[in-house]
C-alpha positions, 0 to 999 in steps of 0.5 A: 473708961478713964479721960483717956479712953478713946471714943473713936479713931479714923484714918485714911491710911488704907483708903481708896479715896481722898477726903479733900477740903474744896473751899471755906467760908465764914459768917461773922456778924456786924455787932461787936462788943468790945471790952469797954462796952463789957466794963459797963456790964462786968466792971472789969477793965480792957486791961484786965480782960486781956490779961485773963482771955486775950479777948479784945472784941467779940461779935454778937449776932442780931437779935433776929440773927439765928444759928441757922442763918449764921451757918447759911451765910457761911455755908453759901460763900464757901459753896460759891468759892468752890462753884458748887450748887448747894442743892447737889450736896449730898451730906450736911453737918452742923456742929452746934449746941445753939439751935434755934429748936430742940428739934428739928436739927440746925441741919434741917433748918440750914438744909431748907435755907439752901433750897437742897432737898436730897441730902441726908443731915444732922447735928453734932451737939458736943460743944467746942469739940463739934467741928472736929467730931463733924469732920471726922464723922462726915469723912467716914460717911463719904469713905463708906460712899454714903455720899460724895461731898459734904458739907460740914458747919461749926455755927453757935450763937453762945452769946444767946446762952451767956450769963452776962452777971457771971464776970469771969465768963460773959468776957469769953464768948461770941458768936459766929459760923464757919463752913467747909466743903468736902469732896471725895477724889480717888486716891492716886496710887503712887501720889502722897495722900490729900485731905483728911489724914487722920483723926482721934475722937475721945470723951469722958462724960463723967465730967459733964457737970463741969460745963453744960446748959441746963434744960430743966424740963427734962431733968429730974430733980437730982440730975446735975442740971438743977444746979442751975435750976431756972436758968437757961444759961450755961454753967461752966467750972472754968479752972477746971475746964481750963486745967483738962482742955490743955491736958486733953488737947495736948494728948489728942495731937500726939495721938493723931500724930502716932495715927497718921505716922508723923512728927510734930515737926512735920506740921506747918499749921496748928489750929487749937479750938480758941477757947482762951489765950491762955489755954492756947498759950499754955498748949504752945508751951507744953508741945514745944513748938514755935507760936508762929506755927499756932493760929490764933484770932481770938483777940478779934472774935473771942470763944465762939464754940464750934465755929471757932476752928472753920472761921480760922481755916477761912481766915487763913485760907483768904489770907494765903497762909494755906499752901498746897501741900501743908500739914495742919493739925486742929484740935479741940476740946469741948462739953461732955467732956469731949475733945480730939484732933485731926491732920489734913493735908492741904490742897 
């Protein structure tokens, strides 16, 4: 299959349920790594970094702060705001590639931290595309009556796998977590659909060698992962990732709008993965939309991988930018390559 091959598409058009976001939360570590701090490590001025990435500062997890702990803080905040006891959650999905253990999953550690023993849990490990993937999968499981509610978290401690001797990549990344609570509701027969309206997911594994983290213990000598043998840091071909990210997210936006039966002019907010300000600007230009409709906070947080979109959602929610009935389009691109988009109506 080609780069445009579709892995999966889901839509709630004919569903008897609405799958809605009832609350959001986020966890931003306290420690800040500014561009001035990075200047001593990589030699680039703050102006140079801002021009190429849009990042002014990023947050770093404490040395003893794990990915599941970041996820738990964001999850508890969402639960508290929704008035939901974490023990009553039926499904927990964590999008992350920086779990503290190879197994069990980060979702297992999160479940334990929340005191929940009844949910079924799993991770989605597709990097920056993780939250859109996880949201779509959770939507399908709720529709199929596997649970009546779900906690979906994007959490990554990216700085732990960042090579700070690579001056072009280390300037991008920060740590954090964002969470949403999903609830299944009976759809009104005569009311407009609410919540998640449509999702489209894509993948092209032939590009896996352009963005990966080596796992030498399990890779054969001729495996591409050995290109960075002996390193636990991620490997990224920045220029190639940039080119594919813009094109693929643009394509995903068109595909999900077609599935939802909507026009781009009907979308109130676009929330792209916060990869790089240049990618966001290029996507905005190619879509032909006003920059004011495209939310970005990359200047303050950097690229937080799977956490970036749910952090944006919570920030917008707390700022009062999201109003009932607004249509929101989220799109992302990540390792694999994987990419996708989701449209929802805010409740």
